[in-house]
C-alpha positions as a printed NumPy array, in Angstrom:
array([[-27.544,  17.654, -48.835],
       [-29.763,  14.763, -50.143],
       [-28.671,  11.196, -50.379],
       [-28.646,  11.539, -54.106],
       [-26.061,  14.423, -53.832],
       [-24.018,  12.285, -51.296],
       [-23.931,   9.415, -53.739],
       [-22.848,  11.767, -56.676],
       [-19.925,  12.778, -54.541],
       [-18.902,   9.17 , -54.274],
       [-18.966,   8.88 , -58.032],
       [-22.352,   7.156, -58.333],
       [-24.973,   8.745, -60.524],
       [-28.343,   7.462, -59.63 ],
       [-30.72 ,   6.283, -62.43 ],
       [-33.88 ,   5.767, -60.286],
       [-33.982,   8.338, -57.541],
       [-37.307,   6.97 , -56.242],
       [-36.011,   3.58 , -55.272],
       [-32.883,   5.116, -53.604],
       [-35.092,   7.341, -51.471],
       [-37.337,   4.428, -50.651],
       [-34.471,   2.737, -48.876],
       [-34.625,   5.387, -46.195],
       [-38.39 ,   5.073, -45.53 ],
       [-39.045,   3.343, -42.241],
       [-42.355,   1.672, -41.806],
       [-43.341,   4.073, -38.997],
       [-43.017,   6.946, -41.469],
       [-44.874,   5.04 , -44.317],
       [-47.712,   4.38 , -41.828],
       [-48.186,   8.183, -41.419],
       [-47.811,   8.957, -45.239],
       [-50.045,   6.433, -46.942],
       [-48.786,   7.265, -50.474],
       [-45.139,   6.169, -49.451],
       [-43.699,   2.679, -49.633],
       [-41.499,   1.392, -46.859],
       [-38.025,  -0.133, -47.183],
       [-38.749,  -3.695, -46.145],
       [-38.642,  -5.325, -49.603],
       [-35.342,  -3.492, -50.308],
       [-34.008,  -4.786, -46.866],
       [-34.718,  -8.308, -48.133],
       [-32.833,  -7.721, -51.323],
       [-29.853,  -6.024, -49.527],
       [-29.632,  -8.88 , -47.063],
       [-29.139, -11.35 , -49.967],
       [-26.572,  -9.06 , -51.636],
       [-24.44 ,  -8.781, -48.475],
       [-24.439, -12.465, -47.913],
       [-23.148, -13.088, -51.342],
       [-20.685, -10.227, -51.525],
       [-19.182, -11.005, -48.03 ],
       [-19.05 , -14.764, -48.78 ],
       [-17.017, -13.905, -51.94 ],
       [-14.547, -11.746, -50.033],
       [-14.066, -14.484, -47.378],
       [-13.519, -17.153, -50.064],
       [-10.593, -15.189, -51.48 ],
       [ -8.7  , -14.955, -48.301],
       [ -5.26 , -16.528, -48.311],
       [ -4.513, -18.967, -46.78 ],
       [ -7.937, -20.242, -47.275],
       [-10.437, -20.364, -44.384],
       [-12.397, -23.656, -43.854],
       [-16.247, -23.631, -44.075],
       [-16.743, -23.224, -40.378],
       [-14.321, -20.224, -40.136],
       [-15.972, -18.467, -43.039],
       [-19.52 , -19.102, -41.491],
       [-18.431, -17.642, -38.144],
       [-16.688, -14.555, -39.692],
       [-19.563, -13.887, -42.083],
       [-22.021, -13.971, -39.22 ],
       [-20.016, -11.363, -37.352],
       [-19.603,  -9.128, -40.289],
       [-23.395,  -9.048, -41.162],
       [-24.83 ,  -9.192, -37.668],
       [-27.21 ,  -6.43 , -36.604],
       [-24.602,  -4.602, -34.64 ],
       [-22.055,  -4.575, -37.504],
       [-24.583,  -3.395, -40.004],
       [-25.735,  -0.54 , -37.695],
       [-21.985,   0.386, -37.412],
       [-21.619,   0.557, -41.11 ],
       [-24.809,   2.776, -41.418],
       [-23.476,   5.21 , -38.845],
       [-19.951,   5.445, -40.396],
       [-21.47 ,   6.305, -43.68 ],
       [-23.91 ,   8.691, -41.856],
       [-26.913,   7.115, -43.547],
       [-28.943,   7.961, -40.416],
       [-29.28 ,  11.536, -41.225],
       [-31.353,  10.598, -44.318],
       [-33.612,   8.207, -42.476],
       [-37.333,   8.995, -42.494],
       [-39.036,   8.013, -39.252],
       [-42.613,   8.381, -37.984],
       [-43.168,  10.925, -35.17 ],
       [-43.489,   8.238, -32.41 ],
       [-40.414,   6.369, -33.533],
       [-38.335,   9.525, -33.792],
       [-39.39 ,  10.483, -30.252],
       [-38.434,   7.118, -28.989],
       [-34.931,   7.316, -30.315],
       [-35.387,   5.182, -33.409],
       [-32.564,   7.055, -35.242],
       [-30.104,   5.394, -32.801],
       [-31.572,   1.951, -32.572],
       [-29.327,  -0.853, -34.018],
       [-32.176,  -2.838, -35.447],
       [-33.488,   0.114, -37.431],
       [-30.015,   1.234, -38.724],
       [-29.113,  -2.395, -39.597],
       [-32.34 ,  -2.583, -41.679],
       [-31.596,   0.771, -43.166],
       [-28.098,  -0.422, -44.282],
       [-29.615,  -3.407, -45.941],
       [-32.294,  -1.523, -47.642],
       [-29.628,   1.038, -48.939],
       [-27.492,  -1.822, -50.404],
       [-30.613,  -3.44 , -51.896],
       [-31.642,  -0.208, -53.623],
       [-28.098,   0.519, -54.884],
       [-27.869,  -2.98 , -56.233],
       [-31.057,  -2.721, -58.044],
       [-30.099,   0.745, -59.442],
       [-26.338,   0.218, -60.211],
       [-25.467,  -3.416, -60.046],
       [-22.868,  -4.877, -57.699],
       [-19.821,  -3.462, -59.44 ],
       [-20.776,   0.171, -58.702],
       [-21.458,  -0.247, -54.982],
       [-18.2  ,  -2.327, -54.194],
       [-16.512,   0.9  , -53.207],
       [-19.008,   1.644, -50.477],
       [-18.95 ,  -1.955, -49.176],
       [-15.156,  -2.152, -49.167],
       [-15.084,   1.167, -47.307],
       [-16.861,  -0.084, -44.231],
       [-16.731,  -3.928, -44.42 ],
       [-13.249,  -4.728, -45.689],
       [-11.315,  -3.185, -42.777],
       [-13.321,  -5.535, -40.495],
       [-12.558,  -8.624, -42.405],
       [ -8.955,  -8.588, -41.171],
       [ -9.923,  -7.117, -37.827],
       [-13.386,  -8.511, -36.941],
       [-12.838,  -7.948, -33.269],
       [-13.397,  -4.13 , -34.025],
       [-17.012,  -5.059, -34.037],
       [-17.55 ,  -5.326, -30.342],
       [-20.199,  -8.067, -30.019],
       [-20.374, -11.353, -28.428],
       [-20.904, -14.366, -30.473],
       [-24.548, -14.488, -31.266],
       [-26.665, -17.536, -30.901],
       [-26.946, -17.956, -34.692],
       [-23.246, -18.243, -34.903],
       [-23.001, -20.553, -31.858],
       [-25.654, -22.8  , -33.272],
       [-23.966, -23.008, -36.73 ],
       [-20.597, -23.769, -35.147],
       [-22.155, -26.465, -32.989],
       [-23.899, -28.107, -35.955],
       [-20.7  , -27.837, -38.202],
       [-18.53 , -29.491, -35.415],
       [-20.386, -32.613, -36.217],
       [-21.421, -32.264, -39.852],
       [-20.874, -29.818, -42.817],
       [-24.63 , -28.912, -42.92 ],
       [-26.029, -25.506, -42.626],
       [-29.246, -24.546, -40.715],
       [-31.97 , -22.511, -42.339],
       [-34.469, -19.988, -40.822],
       [-38.096, -19.731, -41.828],
       [-40.761, -17.143, -40.936],
       [-43.774, -19.05 , -39.579],
       [-45.945, -15.949, -38.931],
       [-46.008, -12.226, -38.588],
       [-48.676, -10.424, -36.503],
       [-49.374,  -6.996, -35.201],
       [-49.227,  -3.541, -36.745],
       [-46.521,  -2.909, -39.297],
       [-44.829,  -0.38 , -37.067],
       [-44.609,  -2.913, -34.264],
       [-44.75 ,  -6.39 , -35.785],
       [-44.139,  -9.701, -34.037],
       [-42.228, -12.324, -36.075],
       [-42.337, -16.051, -35.322],
       [-39.371, -17.904, -36.836],
       [-38.127, -21.53 , -36.77 ],
       [-34.592, -22.807, -37.408],
       [-34.456, -26.082, -39.308],
       [-31.965, -28.682, -40.353],
       [-32.848, -31.323, -42.896],
       [-36.586, -30.378, -42.476],
       [-36.389, -31.008, -38.733],
       [-37.348, -27.942, -36.562],
       [-34.597, -27.446, -33.992],
       [-35.986, -24.3  , -32.322],
       [-38.588, -21.607, -32.383],
       [-38.391, -18.009, -31.421],
       [-40.304, -14.649, -31.636],
       [-39.242, -11.004, -31.834],
       [-40.175,  -7.583, -33.159],
       [-37.794,  -7.993, -36.031],
       [-36.823, -11.046, -38.178],
       [-33.235, -10.832, -36.893],
       [-34.312, -10.864, -33.167],
       [-36.787, -13.745, -33.991],
       [-33.973, -15.738, -35.627],
       [-31.618, -15.134, -32.707],
       [-34.275, -16.382, -30.311],
       [-34.906, -19.431, -32.471],
       [-31.179, -20.17 , -32.466],
       [-31.011, -19.772, -28.693],
       [-33.861, -22.091, -28.266],
       [-32.25 , -24.682, -30.489],
       [-28.694, -24.246, -29.023],
       [-29.914, -24.567, -25.339],
       [-31.942, -27.71 , -26.249],
       [-28.897, -29.332, -28.102],
       [-26.156, -28.678, -25.569],
       [-28.   , -28.997, -22.224]])
């Protein structure tokens, strides 16, 4: 069964099959098939959609959560581990296209790859269907965790720790900025800085934007609390 058939069973009739299929193309596969585009741009779109959708759900909670509580819970719900869990629950991994080397190295089970896949999938669906049509899928995997976030067995990450620390003293939010990206597309190295009011708090590197952001947050957190 193709992902198009899988979506049809969920009541979603795809308009643009190409963009949906693109969501499952990892950069390692695209490198081996030069006429195919990878899912990284869709990942960017999906990340934004998830941030907005989850924020709206948290805003609706009664009694209302304060800003710090919403920030912490949102970070847990959209962290790498959580997104990989959603991808596995939906069995999206079976549609994933990986390069030979990445497949051999267990890429189909890597949290970082599955998290990126889920974001790309959400991004593609949003472009093809709009938010209303994909809410059913988001509610299926994310809503149960809003009331039971501890089901996602992860420690508080450094991005969350840093944000909580900043908000204990102010209502401001830090931002992350990619400073550079080097290396081949199937094994990139991202350098990211975390900023507050145009002041760089920390810098970190990693083979994904999420890992680089975590390392930047760790650098900043350790500097501020030591």
